[in-house]
MARBA-3410 file (N, C-alpha, C, O; in Angstrom, 1 decimal):
224
4.4,-5.9,-21.4,5.0,-7.2,-21.8,4.8,-7.3,-23.3,3.7,-7.2,-23.8 ~ 5.9,-7.6,-24.1,5.8,-7.6,-25.5,4.9,-8.7,-26.0,4.2,-8.6,-27.0 ~ 4.9,-9.9,-25.3,4.0,-11.0,-25.8,2.5,-10.6,-25.8,1.8,-11.0,-26.6 ~ 2.1,-9.8,-24.8,0.7,-9.3,-24.7,0.5,-8.4,-25.9,-0.6,-8.5,-26.5 ~ 1.4,-7.5,-26.3,1.2,-6.7,-27.4,1.0,-7.5,-28.7,0.2,-7.2,-29.5
1.9,-8.5,-28.9,1.9,-9.3,-30.1,0.6,-10.1,-30.2,0.0,-10.3,-31.2 ~ 0.2,-10.6,-29.0,-1.1,-11.4,-29.0,-2.3,-10.5,-29.4,-3.2,-10.9,-30.1 ~ -2.3,-9.3,-28.9,-3.3,-8.3,-29.3,-3.3,-8.1,-30.8,-4.4,-8.0,-31.4 ~ -2.1,-8.0,-31.4,-2.0,-7.7,-32.8,-2.6,-8.9,-33.6,-3.0,-8.7,-34.7 ~ -2.6,-10.1,-33.0,-3.2,-11.3,-33.6,-4.7,-11.4,-33.4,-5.3,-12.4,-33.9
-5.3,-10.5,-32.6,-6.7,-10.5,-32.5,-7.2,-10.7,-31.1,-8.5,-10.6,-30.9 ~ -6.4,-11.0,-30.1,-6.9,-11.2,-28.8,-7.1,-9.8,-28.1,-6.5,-8.8,-28.5 ~ -8.1,-9.7,-27.2,-8.2,-8.5,-26.4,-7.1,-8.4,-25.4,-6.3,-9.3,-25.2 ~ -7.0,-7.2,-24.8,-5.9,-7.1,-23.8,-6.1,-8.0,-22.7,-5.1,-8.6,-22.2 ~ -7.3,-8.2,-22.2,-7.5,-9.1,-21.1,-7.2,-10.5,-21.5,-6.6,-11.3,-20.7
-7.6,-10.9,-22.7,-7.3,-12.3,-23.1,-5.8,-12.5,-23.2,-5.3,-13.6,-22.8 ~ -5.1,-11.6,-23.8,-3.7,-11.7,-23.9,-3.0,-11.8,-22.5,-2.1,-12.6,-22.3 ~ -3.4,-10.9,-21.6,-2.8,-10.9,-20.3,-3.2,-12.2,-19.5,-2.3,-12.8,-18.8 ~ -4.4,-12.7,-19.7,-4.8,-13.9,-19.0,-4.0,-15.1,-19.6,-3.6,-16.0,-18.8 ~ -3.8,-15.2,-20.9,-3.1,-16.3,-21.5,-1.7,-16.3,-21.1,-1.1,-17.4,-20.7
-1.0,-15.2,-21.1,0.4,-15.1,-20.7,0.5,-15.5,-19.2,1.5,-16.1,-18.7 ~ -0.5,-15.1,-18.4,-0.5,-15.5,-17.0,-0.6,-17.0,-16.8,0.1,-17.6,-16.0 ~ -1.5,-17.6,-17.6,-1.7,-19.1,-17.6,-0.4,-19.8,-18.0,0.0,-20.8,-17.4 ~ 0.3,-19.2,-19.0,1.6,-19.9,-19.4,2.6,-19.8,-18.3,3.4,-20.8,-18.1 ~ 2.6,-18.7,-17.5,3.5,-18.6,-16.4,3.1,-19.5,-15.2,4.0,-20.1,-14.5
1.8,-19.7,-15.0,1.3,-20.4,-13.8,1.2,-21.9,-14.1,1.4,-22.8,-13.2 ~ 1.0,-22.3,-15.3,0.8,-23.7,-15.7,-0.7,-24.1,-15.6,-1.3,-24.4,-16.6 ~ -1.2,-24.1,-14.4,-2.7,-24.3,-14.2,-3.0,-23.5,-12.9,-2.2,-23.4,-12.0 ~ -4.2,-23.0,-12.9,-4.6,-22.2,-11.7,-6.1,-21.9,-11.7,-6.8,-22.0,-12.7 ~ -6.5,-21.6,-10.5,-7.9,-21.2,-10.3,-8.1,-19.7,-10.9,-7.1,-19.0,-11.0
-9.3,-19.4,-11.3,-9.5,-18.0,-12.0,-9.0,-16.9,-11.1,-8.4,-15.9,-11.6 ~ -9.2,-16.9,-9.8,-8.7,-15.8,-8.9,-7.2,-15.6,-9.0,-6.8,-14.5,-9.0 ~ -6.5,-16.7,-9.1,-5.0,-16.6,-9.1,-4.6,-16.0,-10.5,-3.7,-15.2,-10.6 ~ -5.3,-16.5,-11.6,-5.0,-15.9,-12.9,-5.3,-14.4,-12.9,-4.5,-13.7,-13.5 ~ -6.4,-14.0,-12.3,-6.7,-12.6,-12.3,-5.6,-11.8,-11.6,-5.3,-10.7,-12.1
-5.1,-12.3,-10.4,-4.1,-11.6,-9.7,-2.8,-11.5,-10.5,-2.2,-10.5,-10.6 ~ -2.4,-12.6,-11.2,-1.2,-12.7,-12.0,-1.3,-11.8,-13.2,-0.3,-11.1,-13.5 ~ -2.5,-11.7,-13.8,-2.7,-10.9,-15.0,-3.1,-9.4,-14.8,-3.0,-8.6,-15.7 ~ -3.4,-9.1,-13.5,-3.9,-7.8,-13.2,-5.3,-7.5,-13.9,-5.5,-6.4,-14.4 ~ -6.1,-8.5,-13.9,-7.5,-8.4,-14.4,-8.5,-8.3,-13.3,-8.4,-9.1,-12.4
-9.5,-7.4,-13.3,-10.5,-7.4,-12.3,-11.2,-8.8,-12.1,-11.5,-9.4,-13.1 ~ -11.4,-9.2,-10.9,-12.0,-10.5,-10.7,-13.3,-10.7,-11.4,-13.5,-11.8,-12.0 ~ -14.2,-9.7,-11.5,-15.5,-9.9,-12.2,-15.3,-10.2,-13.7,-16.2,-10.8,-14.3 ~ -14.2,-9.9,-14.3,-13.9,-10.1,-15.7,-13.2,-11.4,-16.0,-13.2,-11.8,-17.2 ~ -12.6,-12.0,-15.0,-11.7,-13.1,-15.3,-12.5,-14.4,-15.9,-11.9,-15.1,-16.7
-13.7,-14.6,-15.4,-14.4,-15.8,-15.8,-14.7,-15.8,-17.3,-14.5,-16.7,-18.1 ~ -15.3,-14.6,-17.7,-15.7,-14.5,-19.1,-14.4,-14.5,-20.0,-14.4,-14.9,-21.1 ~ -13.3,-13.9,-19.5,-12.1,-13.9,-20.2,-11.5,-15.3,-20.5,-11.1,-15.6,-21.6 ~ -11.6,-16.1,-19.4,-11.1,-17.5,-19.5,-12.0,-18.3,-20.4,-11.5,-19.2,-21.2 ~ -13.3,-18.0,-20.4,-14.2,-18.7,-21.3,-13.9,-18.4,-22.8,-14.0,-19.3,-23.6
-13.6,-17.1,-23.0,-13.2,-16.7,-24.4,-11.9,-17.4,-24.8,-11.8,-17.8,-26.0 ~ -11.0,-17.5,-23.9,-9.7,-18.2,-24.3,-10.0,-19.7,-24.6,-9.4,-20.3,-25.4 ~ -10.9,-20.3,-23.8,-11.3,-21.6,-24.0,-11.9,-21.8,-25.4,-11.6,-22.7,-26.2 ~ -12.7,-20.8,-25.8,-13.4,-20.8,-27.1,-12.4,-20.7,-28.3,-12.6,-21.1,-29.4 ~ -11.3,-20.0,-28.0,-10.2,-19.8,-29.0,-9.3,-21.0,-29.1,-8.4,-21.0,-29.9
-9.4,-21.9,-28.2,-8.5,-23.0,-28.2,-7.2,-22.7,-27.5,-6.2,-23.4,-27.8 ~ -7.2,-21.8,-26.6,-6.0,-21.4,-25.9,-5.9,-21.8,-24.5,-4.9,-21.7,-23.8 ~ -7.1,-22.3,-23.9,-7.1,-22.7,-22.5,-8.1,-23.8,-22.4,-9.0,-24.0,-23.2 ~ -8.0,-24.6,-21.3,-8.9,-25.7,-21.1,-9.2,-25.8,-19.6,-8.3,-25.5,-18.8 ~ -10.4,-26.1,-19.2,-10.8,-26.4,-17.8,-10.2,-27.8,-17.5,-10.5,-28.8,-18.1
-9.4,-27.8,-16.4,-8.8,-29.1,-16.0,-9.3,-29.5,-14.6,-8.8,-30.5,-14.1 ~ -10.2,-28.8,-14.1,-10.7,-29.2,-12.8,-12.1,-28.5,-12.5,-12.3,-27.4,-13.0 ~ -12.9,-29.1,-11.8,-14.2,-28.5,-11.5,-14.4,-28.1,-10.0,-15.1,-27.2,-9.7 ~ -13.7,-28.7,-9.1,-13.8,-28.5,-7.7,-12.4,-28.6,-7.0,-12.1,-29.6,-6.5 ~ -11.7,-27.5,-7.0,-12.1,-26.2,-7.5,-11.9,-26.1,-9.1,-11.2,-26.9,-9.7
-12.5,-25.0,-9.7,-12.4,-24.8,-11.1,-11.0,-24.3,-11.4,-10.6,-23.3,-10.8 ~ -10.3,-25.0,-12.3,-9.0,-24.6,-12.7,-8.9,-24.5,-14.2,-9.6,-25.3,-14.9 ~ -8.0,-23.7,-14.7,-7.7,-23.6,-16.1,-6.2,-23.9,-16.4,-5.4,-23.6,-15.5 ~ -5.9,-24.4,-17.6,-4.5,-24.6,-18.0,-4.4,-24.1,-19.4,-5.3,-24.1,-20.2 ~ -3.2,-23.6,-19.8,-3.0,-23.1,-21.1,-2.8,-24.2,-22.1,-2.2,-25.2,-21.8
-3.4,-24.0,-23.3,-3.1,-25.0,-24.4,-2.0,-24.4,-25.3,-1.5,-23.3,-25.1 ~ -1.5,-25.3,-26.2,-0.3,-25.0,-26.9,-0.3,-23.6,-27.7,-1.2,-23.3,-28.5 ~ 0.7,-22.8,-27.4,0.8,-21.6,-28.1,1.2,-21.8,-29.5,0.8,-21.1,-30.4 ~ 2.0,-22.9,-29.8,2.4,-23.2,-31.1,1.2,-23.5,-32.0,1.2,-23.1,-33.2 ~ 0.3,-24.3,-31.5,-0.9,-24.6,-32.3,-1.7,-23.3,-32.6,-2.2,-23.2,-33.8
-1.8,-22.4,-31.7,-2.5,-21.1,-31.9,-1.8,-20.3,-33.0,-2.4,-19.8,-33.9 ~ -0.5,-20.2,-32.9,0.3,-19.5,-33.8,0.2,-20.1,-35.2,0.1,-19.4,-36.2 ~ 0.2,-21.4,-35.3,0.0,-22.0,-36.6,-1.4,-21.7,-37.2,-1.4,-21.4,-38.4 ~ -2.4,-21.7,-36.4,-3.7,-21.3,-36.9,-3.8,-19.9,-37.3,-4.3,-19.5,-38.4 ~ -3.1,-19.0,-36.5,-3.1,-17.6,-36.8,-2.4,-17.3,-38.1,-2.7,-16.5,-38.9
-1.3,-18.1,-38.3,-0.5,-17.9,-39.5,-1.3,-18.3,-40.8,-1.3,-17.6,-41.8 ~ -2.0,-19.5,-40.7,-2.8,-19.9,-41.8,-3.9,-18.9,-42.1,-4.2,-18.6,-43.2 ~ -4.5,-18.4,-41.0,-5.6,-17.4,-41.2,-5.1,-16.2,-41.9,-5.8,-15.6,-42.7 ~ -3.9,-15.7,-41.4,-3.4,-14.5,-41.9,-3.0,-14.7,-43.4,-3.2,-13.8,-44.2 ~ -2.4,-15.8,-43.7,-2.0,-16.1,-45.1,-3.3,-16.1,-46.0,-3.3,-15.6,-47.1
-4.4,-16.7,-45.5,-5.6,-16.8,-46.3,-6.1,-15.4,-46.5,-6.6,-15.1,-47.6 ~ -6.1,-14.5,-45.5,-6.6,-13.2,-45.6,-5.7,-12.4,-46.6,-6.3,-11.6,-47.5 ~ -4.4,-12.6,-46.6,-3.5,-11.9,-47.5,-3.8,-12.4,-48.9,-3.8,-11.5,-49.9 ~ -4.0,-13.7,-49.1,-4.4,-14.2,-50.5,-5.7,-13.6,-51.0,-5.7,-13.2,-52.1 ~ -6.7,-13.5,-50.1,-8.0,-13.0,-50.5,-7.8,-11.5,-50.9,-8.4,-11.0,-51.8
-7.1,-10.7,-50.0,-6.8,-9.3,-50.3,-6.1,-9.1,-51.6,-6.5,-8.2,-52.4 ~ -5.1,-9.9,-51.9,-4.3,-9.8,-53.1,-5.2,-10.0,-54.3,-5.2,-9.3,-55.3 ~ -6.1,-11.0,-54.2,-7.1,-11.2,-55.4,-8.0,-10.1,-55.5,-8.3,-9.6,-56.7 ~ -8.5,-9.6,-54.4,-9.5,-8.5,-54.5,-8.8,-7.2,-55.1,-9.4,-6.5,-55.9 ~ -7.6,-6.9,-54.6,-6.9,-5.7,-55.1,-6.5,-5.8,-56.5,-6.6,-4.8,-57.3
-6.2,-7.0,-56.9,-5.8,-7.2,-58.4,-7.0,-7.0,-59.3,-6.9,-6.5,-60.4 ~ -8.2,-7.3,-58.8,-9.4,-7.0,-59.6,-9.7,-5.5,-59.6,-10.2,-5.0,-60.6 ~ -9.5,-4.9,-58.5,-9.8,-3.4,-58.4,-8.8,-2.6,-59.2,-9.2,-1.6,-59.9 ~ -7.5,-3.0,-59.2,-6.5,-2.1,-59.8,-5.4,-3.0,-60.4,-4.7,-3.7,-59.6 ~ -5.2,-3.1,-61.7,-4.1,-3.9,-62.3,-2.8,-3.3,-61.9,-2.7,-2.2,-61.4
-1.7,-4.1,-62.1,-0.4,-3.7,-61.8,-0.1,-2.4,-62.6,-0.5,-2.3,-63.7 ~ 0.7,-1.5,-62.0,1.0,-0.3,-62.8,1.8,-0.5,-64.0,2.6,-1.5,-64.1 ~ 1.6,0.3,-65.0,2.3,0.2,-66.3,3.8,0.4,-66.0,4.1,1.3,-65.2 ~ 4.7,-0.3,-66.7,6.1,-0.1,-66.4,6.6,1.3,-66.6,7.5,1.7,-65.9 ~ 6.0,2.0,-67.5,6.5,3.4,-67.8,6.0,4.4,-66.8,6.4,5.5,-66.8
5.1,4.0,-65.9,4.5,4.9,-64.9,5.5,5.4,-63.9,6.4,4.7,-63.5 ~ 5.5,6.7,-63.6,6.3,7.3,-62.6,5.5,8.0,-61.6,4.6,8.8,-61.9 ~ 5.7,7.7,-60.3,4.9,8.2,-59.3,5.7,9.2,-58.4,6.8,8.8,-58.0 ~ 5.2,10.4,-58.2,5.9,11.4,-57.4,5.7,11.1,-55.9,4.6,10.8,-55.5 ~ 6.8,11.3,-55.2,6.8,11.1,-53.8,7.1,12.5,-53.1,8.0,13.2,-53.6
6.4,12.7,-52.0,6.7,14.0,-51.2,6.7,13.7,-49.7,5.9,12.9,-49.2 ~ 7.7,14.2,-49.1,7.9,14.0,-47.6,8.9,12.9,-47.3,8.9,11.9,-47.9 ~ 9.8,13.2,-46.4,10.8,12.3,-46.0,10.3,11.0,-45.5,10.8,9.9,-45.8 ~ 9.3,11.1,-44.6,8.7,9.9,-44.0,8.2,8.9,-45.1,8.4,7.7,-45.0 ~ 7.5,9.4,-46.1,6.9,8.6,-47.1,8.0,7.9,-47.9,7.9,6.8,-48.3
9.0,8.7,-48.3,10.1,8.2,-49.1,10.8,7.1,-48.3,11.1,6.0,-48.9 ~ 11.2,7.3,-47.1,11.9,6.3,-46.3,11.1,5.1,-46.1,11.6,3.9,-46.2 ~ 9.8,5.2,-45.9,8.9,4.1,-45.7,8.9,3.2,-47.0,8.9,2.0,-46.9 ~ 8.8,3.8,-48.1,8.7,3.1,-49.4,10.1,2.4,-49.6,10.1,1.2,-50.0 ~ 11.2,3.1,-49.3,12.5,2.4,-49.5,12.6,1.2,-48.6,13.2,0.2,-49.0
12.1,1.3,-47.4,12.2,0.2,-46.4,11.4,-1.0,-47.0,11.8,-2.1,-46.9 ~ 10.1,-0.7,-47.5,9.3,-1.8,-48.0,10.0,-2.4,-49.2,10.0,-3.7,-49.3 ~ 10.5,-1.7,-50.1,11.2,-2.2,-51.3,12.3,-3.1,-50.8,12.5,-4.2,-51.4 ~ 13.1,-2.7,-49.9,14.3,-3.5,-49.4,13.8,-4.7,-48.7,14.4,-5.8,-49.0 ~ 12.9,-4.7,-47.9,12.4,-5.8,-47.2,11.8,-6.9,-48.1,11.9,-8.1,-47.8
11.3,-6.4,-49.2,10.6,-7.4,-50.2,11.6,-7.9,-51.2,11.2,-8.6,-52.2 ~ 12.9,-7.5,-51.1,13.9,-7.9,-52.1,14.1,-9.4,-52.1,14.1,-10.0,-51.1 ~ 14.2,-10.0,-53.3,14.4,-11.4,-53.4,15.8,-11.7,-54.0,16.4,-12.8,-53.7 ~ 16.3,-10.9,-54.9,17.6,-11.2,-55.6,18.6,-10.1,-55.4,19.8,-10.4,-55.1 ~ 18.3,-8.8,-55.6,19.3,-7.8,-55.6,18.8,-6.5,-55.1,17.6,-6.1,-55.3
19.7,-5.7,-54.5,19.4,-4.3,-54.1,20.6,-3.5,-54.4,21.7,-3.8,-54.1 ~ 20.3,-2.4,-55.1,21.4,-1.4,-55.5,21.0,-0.1,-54.8,19.8,0.4,-54.9 ~ 21.9,0.5,-54.0,21.6,1.8,-53.4,22.8,2.6,-53.3,24.0,2.1,-53.2 ~ 22.6,3.9,-53.3,23.7,4.9,-53.2,23.2,6.2,-52.6,22.1,6.6,-52.9 ~ 24.1,6.8,-51.9,23.8,8.1,-51.3,23.2,8.0,-49.9,23.0,7.0,-49.4
23.0,9.2,-49.3,22.3,9.4,-48.0,22.8,8.3,-47.0,22.1,7.3,-46.8 ~ 23.9,8.5,-46.3,24.5,7.5,-45.5,23.6,6.9,-44.4,23.5,5.7,-44.3 ~ 22.8,7.7,-43.6,22.0,7.1,-42.6,20.9,6.2,-43.1,20.7,5.1,-42.6 ~ 20.3,6.6,-44.2,19.2,5.7,-44.8,19.9,4.5,-45.4,19.3,3.4,-45.2 ~ 21.0,4.6,-46.1,21.7,3.5,-46.7,22.1,2.5,-45.6,21.9,1.3,-45.8
22.6,2.9,-44.5,22.9,2.0,-43.4,21.7,1.3,-42.8,21.8,0.1,-42.6 ~ 20.6,2.0,-42.7,19.4,1.3,-42.2,18.9,0.2,-43.2,18.6,-0.9,-42.8 ~ 18.9,0.6,-44.5,18.4,-0.3,-45.5,19.3,-1.5,-45.6,18.9,-2.6,-45.9 ~ 20.6,-1.3,-45.4,21.6,-2.4,-45.5,21.2,-3.4,-44.4,21.3,-4.6,-44.6 ~ 20.9,-2.9,-43.2,20.5,-3.8,-42.1,19.2,-4.6,-42.4,19.0,-5.7,-41.9
18.3,-4.0,-43.2,17.0,-4.6,-43.5,17.1,-5.5,-44.7,16.1,-6.3,-44.9 ~ 18.2,-5.5,-45.4,18.2,-6.3,-46.6,18.2,-7.8,-46.2,19.0,-8.2,-45.4 ~ 17.3,-8.6,-46.8,17.1,-10.0,-46.4,18.4,-10.8,-46.7,19.2,-10.5,-47.6 ~ 18.6,-11.8,-45.9,19.8,-12.6,-46.1,19.7,-13.3,-47.4,18.7,-13.8,-47.9 ~ 20.9,-13.4,-48.1,21.0,-14.0,-49.4,20.7,-13.1,-50.6,21.0,-13.5,-51.7
20.3,-11.9,-50.3,20.1,-10.9,-51.4,21.4,-10.2,-51.7,22.2,-9.9,-50.9 ~ 21.7,-10.1,-53.0,22.9,-9.5,-53.5,22.9,-8.0,-53.3,22.1,-7.3,-54.0 ~ 23.6,-7.4,-52.4,23.6,-6.0,-52.0,24.7,-5.3,-52.7,25.9,-5.7,-52.6 ~ 24.4,-4.2,-53.4,25.4,-3.3,-54.0,25.1,-1.9,-53.4,24.1,-1.3,-53.6 ~ 26.1,-1.4,-52.6,25.9,-0.1,-52.0,27.1,0.8,-52.2,28.3,0.3,-52.1
26.9,2.1,-52.4,28.1,3.0,-52.7,27.7,4.4,-52.2,26.5,4.7,-52.0 ~ 28.7,5.2,-52.1,28.6,6.6,-51.9,28.5,7.3,-53.3,28.9,6.8,-54.3 ~ 28.0,8.6,-53.3,27.9,9.3,-54.5,29.0,10.4,-54.6,29.0,11.2,-55.4 ~ 30.0,10.3,-53.6,31.0,11.3,-53.5,31.9,11.3,-54.8,32.3,10.2,-55.2 ~ 32.3,12.4,-55.3,33.2,12.5,-56.4,32.6,12.3,-57.8,33.3,12.5,-58.8
31.3,12.0,-57.8,30.6,11.8,-59.1,29.8,13.0,-59.4,29.5,13.8,-58.6 ~ 29.4,13.2,-60.7,28.6,14.3,-61.1,27.3,14.4,-60.2,26.6,13.4,-60.0 ~ 27.0,15.6,-59.7,25.9,15.8,-58.8,24.6,15.5,-59.5,24.4,15.8,-60.6 ~ 23.7,14.8,-58.8,22.3,14.6,-59.3,21.3,15.2,-58.4,20.1,14.9,-58.5 ~ 21.7,16.1,-57.5,20.8,16.8,-56.6,21.2,18.3,-56.6,22.4,18.6,-56.7
20.2,19.1,-56.4,20.5,20.6,-56.3,21.2,20.9,-55.0,21.3,20.1,-54.1 ~ 21.8,22.1,-55.0,22.5,22.5,-53.8,21.5,22.5,-52.6,20.4,23.0,-52.7 ~ 22.0,22.0,-51.4,21.1,21.9,-50.3,20.3,20.7,-50.2,19.5,20.5,-49.3 ~ 20.6,19.7,-51.1,19.8,18.5,-51.2,20.8,17.3,-51.2,21.9,17.4,-51.6 ~ 20.3,16.2,-50.7,21.1,14.9,-50.7,20.4,13.9,-51.6,19.2,13.6,-51.3
21.0,13.3,-52.5,20.4,12.4,-53.4,20.5,11.0,-52.8,21.4,10.6,-52.0 ~ 19.5,10.1,-53.1,19.5,8.7,-52.8,18.9,7.9,-53.9,17.8,8.3,-54.4 ~ 19.5,6.8,-54.3,19.1,6.0,-55.3,18.9,4.6,-54.8,19.6,4.1,-54.0 ~ 17.8,3.9,-55.2,17.5,2.5,-54.8,16.9,1.8,-56.0,15.9,2.3,-56.6 ~ 17.4,0.6,-56.3,16.8,-0.3,-57.3,16.7,-1.7,-56.7,17.6,-2.1,-56.0
15.5,-2.3,-56.9,15.3,-3.7,-56.3,14.9,-4.7,-57.3,13.9,-4.5,-58.0 ~ 15.7,-5.8,-57.4,15.3,-6.9,-58.2,15.1,-6.6,-59.7,14.5,-7.4,-60.4 ~ 15.6,-5.5,-60.1,15.4,-5.1,-61.5,13.9,-4.8,-61.8,13.5,-4.8,-63.0 ~ 13.1,-4.6,-60.7,11.7,-4.4,-60.9,11.2,-3.1,-60.4,10.1,-2.6,-60.9 ~ 11.8,-2.4,-59.5,11.3,-1.2,-58.9,12.5,-0.3,-58.5,13.6,-0.8,-58.2
12.2,1.0,-58.5,13.3,1.9,-58.2,12.7,3.2,-57.5,11.6,3.6,-57.7 ~ 13.6,3.9,-56.7,13.3,5.2,-56.1,14.5,6.1,-56.4,15.6,5.7,-56.2 ~ 14.2,7.3,-56.8,15.2,8.4,-56.9,14.7,9.5,-55.9,13.6,10.0,-56.2 ~ 15.4,9.8,-54.9,14.9,10.7,-53.9,16.0,11.8,-53.6,17.2,11.6,-53.8 ~ 15.4,13.0,-53.3,16.2,14.1,-52.9,15.8,14.5,-51.5,14.7,15.0,-51.3
16.7,14.4,-50.5,16.4,14.9,-49.2,17.0,16.3,-49.0,17.9,16.6,-49.6 ~ 16.4,17.0,-48.0,16.8,18.4,-47.8,17.8,18.4,-46.7,17.6,17.9,-45.6 ~ 18.9,19.1,-47.0,20.0,19.3,-46.0,19.4,20.2,-44.8,18.5,21.0,-45.0 ~ 19.9,19.9,-43.6,19.5,20.7,-42.4,19.8,22.2,-42.7,20.9,22.6,-43.1 ~ 18.8,23.0,-42.4,18.9,24.4,-42.6,18.5,24.9,-44.0,18.3,26.1,-44.2
18.4,24.0,-44.9,17.9,24.4,-46.3,16.4,24.3,-46.3,15.8,23.7,-45.5 ~ 15.8,25.0,-47.3,14.4,25.1,-47.4,13.9,24.1,-48.4,14.7,23.6,-49.3 ~ 12.6,23.7,-48.3,12.1,22.8,-49.2,11.6,21.5,-48.6,11.8,21.3,-47.4 ~ 11.0,20.6,-49.4,10.5,19.4,-48.9,11.1,18.2,-49.6,11.4,18.3,-50.8 ~ 11.4,17.2,-48.9,12.0,16.0,-49.5,11.0,15.5,-50.6,9.8,15.5,-50.5
11.6,15.1,-51.8,10.8,14.7,-52.9,11.5,13.6,-53.7,12.7,13.4,-53.5 ~ 10.8,12.9,-54.5,11.4,11.9,-55.4,10.4,11.3,-56.3,9.3,11.7,-56.4 ~ 10.8,10.2,-56.9,9.9,9.4,-57.8,10.1,7.9,-57.6,11.2,7.5,-57.1 ~ 9.0,7.2,-57.8,9.0,5.7,-57.7,8.6,5.2,-59.1,7.6,5.7,-59.6 ~ 9.3,4.2,-59.6,8.9,3.7,-60.9,9.3,2.2,-61.1,10.1,1.7,-60.3
8.6,1.6,-62.0,8.9,0.2,-62.4,9.5,0.2,-63.8,9.6,-0.9,-64.4 ~ 9.9,1.4,-64.3,10.4,1.5,-65.7,11.8,0.7,-65.7,12.7,1.1,-65.0 ~ 11.9,-0.3,-66.6,13.2,-1.1,-66.6,14.4,-0.2,-67.1,15.5,-0.5,-66.7 ~ 14.2,0.8,-67.9,15.3,1.6,-68.4,15.8,2.4,-67.2,17.0,2.5,-67.0 ~ 14.9,3.0,-66.4,15.4,3.8,-65.2,16.1,2.9,-64.2,17.1,3.3,-63.7
15.5,1.7,-64.0,16.1,0.8,-63.0,17.5,0.4,-63.5,18.4,0.4,-62.7 ~ 17.7,0.1,-64.8,19.0,-0.3,-65.3,20.0,0.9,-65.2,21.1,0.7,-64.8 ~ 19.5,2.1,-65.4,20.4,3.3,-65.2,20.9,3.4,-63.8,22.0,3.7,-63.5 ~ 20.0,3.2,-62.8,20.3,3.3,-61.4,21.3,2.2,-61.1,22.3,2.5,-60.4 ~ 21.1,1.0,-61.5,22.0,-0.1,-61.2,23.4,0.3,-61.8,24.4,0.0,-61.1
23.5,0.8,-63.0,24.7,1.1,-63.6,25.4,2.3,-62.9,26.6,2.3,-62.7 ~ 24.6,3.3,-62.4,25.2,4.4,-61.7,25.8,4.0,-60.3,26.8,4.4,-59.9 ~ 25.1,3.1,-59.7,25.6,2.6,-58.4,26.9,1.8,-58.6,27.8,1.9,-57.8 ~ 26.9,1.0,-59.6,28.1,0.2,-59.9,29.3,1.2,-60.2,30.4,0.9,-59.8 ~ 29.0,2.2,-61.0,30.0,3.2,-61.3,30.5,3.9,-60.0,31.7,4.1,-59.8
29.6,4.3,-59.1,29.9,4.9,-57.9,30.8,4.0,-57.0,31.7,4.5,-56.4 ~ 30.5,2.7,-57.0,31.3,1.8,-56.2,32.7,1.6,-56.7,33.6,1.3,-56.0 ~ 32.9,1.8,-58.0,34.2,1.6,-58.7,35.0,2.9,-58.5,36.2,2.8,-58.7 ~ 34.4,4.0,-58.3,35.1,5.3,-58.2,35.9,5.3,-56.9,35.3,5.0,-55.8 ~ 37.1,5.7,-56.9,37.9,5.8,-55.7,37.3,6.5,-54.5,37.4,6.1,-53.4
36.6,7.7,-54.8,36.0,8.5,-53.8,34.7,7.9,-53.3,34.2,8.3,-52.3 ~ 34.1,7.0,-54.1,32.8,6.4,-53.7,32.8,5.0,-53.3,31.8,4.5,-52.8 ~ 33.9,4.4,-53.4,33.9,2.9,-53.0,33.9,2.8,-51.5,34.3,3.7,-50.8 ~ 33.4,1.7,-51.1,33.3,1.5,-49.6,33.8,0.1,-49.3,33.8,-0.3,-48.1
END
């Protein structure tokens, strides 16, 4: 059940997540019925329900017989969201002290298709104003789907323009918000070598990529 997986990601144990979703389905129930619904061993259900009570996700609503009812999932999600935001803020402060933002002229080399695709996805998901991309049709299609609503997307093919990748390689360009860029070369099927590329915050390189994508979009063979 997806809800169980998501609850575990928020910090609940598997038994807690299963017991809570069972309570939501039942409304209120004695522990034995919750155990059957959730597929939890009877000896474990009492301590599991007590932990849910401690988390503010369940409450005892009867003593004879003992019954539990689920408390608001929305309240728990709001608490979890605040806690997560607080942790992200603390992590951001700690990381900023450990390592300052990279110098704009810095260029970082990338190796491996998985690493390149993951970085491109992160850059696209974090876009606030604009995304420019060109080349490698499957990756471009995926990133277009990931582009946040309201972001100005510019996408083109590189067909018919001067090659920027060696034979047996496929080029891909990505620039985000005028702040970050990736230039990648993927390996064609059957060709030798490893996918590679660079990641940079250099404004000159970013501007060049944006201009190249605009040129590709205007070219008859590259427009889409």
